[in-house]
C-alpha positions as CSV (number, residue, x, y, z in Angstrom):
1,M,-22.5,-214.7,50.3
2,E,-22.9,-214.4,53.9
3,N,-26.2,-213.6,55.5
4,H,-25.2,-210.9,58.0
5,E,-28.1,-209.7,60.1
6,L,-27.9,-206.2,61.7
7,T,-28.2,-206.0,65.4
8,L,-30.2,-203.3,67.1
9,R,-27.0,-201.7,68.3
10,E,-25.6,-201.4,64.8
11,T,-28.9,-200.0,63.5
12,A,-29.0,-197.4,66.3
13,R,-25.4,-196.5,65.6
14,G,-26.1,-196.1,61.9
15,I,-29.1,-193.9,62.7
16,A,-27.1,-191.8,65.1
17,V,-24.2,-191.2,62.6
18,R,-26.7,-190.2,59.9
19,T,-28.5,-187.9,62.3
20,A,-25.2,-186.3,63.4
21,V,-24.1,-185.7,59.8
22,L,-27.4,-184.3,58.8
23,G,-27.5,-182.1,61.9
24,V,-24.1,-180.6,61.3
25,G,-24.8,-180.2,57.6
26,G,-28.1,-178.4,58.5
27,I,-26.4,-176.1,60.9
28,L,-23.7,-175.2,58.4
29,L,-26.2,-174.7,55.6
30,S,-28.5,-172.5,57.7
31,A,-25.6,-170.4,58.8
32,V,-24.6,-169.8,55.2
33,V,-28.2,-168.9,54.3
34,A,-28.5,-166.6,57.3
35,A,-25.3,-164.8,56.3
36,E,-26.5,-164.2,52.8
37,V,-29.9,-163.0,54.0
38,M,-28.3,-160.6,56.4
39,K,-26.0,-159.3,53.6
40,A,-29.0,-158.8,51.3
41,A,-30.9,-157.0,54.1
42,G,-27.9,-154.7,54.7
43,T,-27.7,-153.9,51.0
44,L,-31.5,-153.2,50.9
45,M,-31.1,-150.9,53.9
46,K,-28.3,-148.9,52.1
47,I,-30.5,-148.6,49.0
48,A,-33.4,-147.4,51.1
49,A,-31.3,-144.9,53.0
50,G,-29.8,-143.6,49.7
51,T,-33.2,-143.3,48.1
52,S,-34.5,-141.4,51.1
53,L,-31.6,-139.0,51.0
54,V,-32.0,-138.3,47.3
55,L,-35.7,-137.7,47.7
56,I,-35.1,-135.3,50.6
57,G,-32.4,-133.5,48.7
58,G,-34.6,-133.2,45.6
59,G,-37.5,-131.9,47.7
60,M,-35.2,-129.3,49.3
61,A,-33.8,-128.2,45.9
62,A,-37.3,-127.9,44.4
63,W,-38.4,-125.8,47.4
64,E,-35.4,-123.5,47.0
65,V,-36.0,-123.1,43.2
66,K,-39.7,-122.2,43.9
67,K,-38.6,-119.7,46.5
68,V,-36.2,-118.0,44.0
69,Q,-38.9,-118.1,41.2
70,R,-41.4,-116.4,43.5
71,R,-38.8,-113.8,44.5
72,L,-37.9,-113.0,40.9
73,S,-41.4,-112.9,39.6
74,A,-42.7,-110.5,42.3
75,P,-43.2,-106.9,41.2
76,R,-40.5,-104.7,42.4
77,V,-41.6,-101.7,44.4
78,Q,-39.3,-98.7,44.3
79,P,-39.0,-96.7,47.4
80,Q,-40.7,-93.2,47.1
81,L,-39.2,-90.0,48.3
82,I,-41.6,-87.9,50.2
């Protein structure tokens, strides 16, 4: 076996290559994670908007039903001829 010592230049080149690979990998991984988080946030916003519309619609329907119930339960007054 040969005893091959690394020079400072070879060590620096190895560190630079590893740094570049890790940097590019980190950028790609963070881009994928960011895309998934944005997709999840969009889905949550759609769910929140849908829930709000259903609640508003239900409130309006309940208000209309109460209005009709009050109208039907009110005593009817017949006009009187004088």
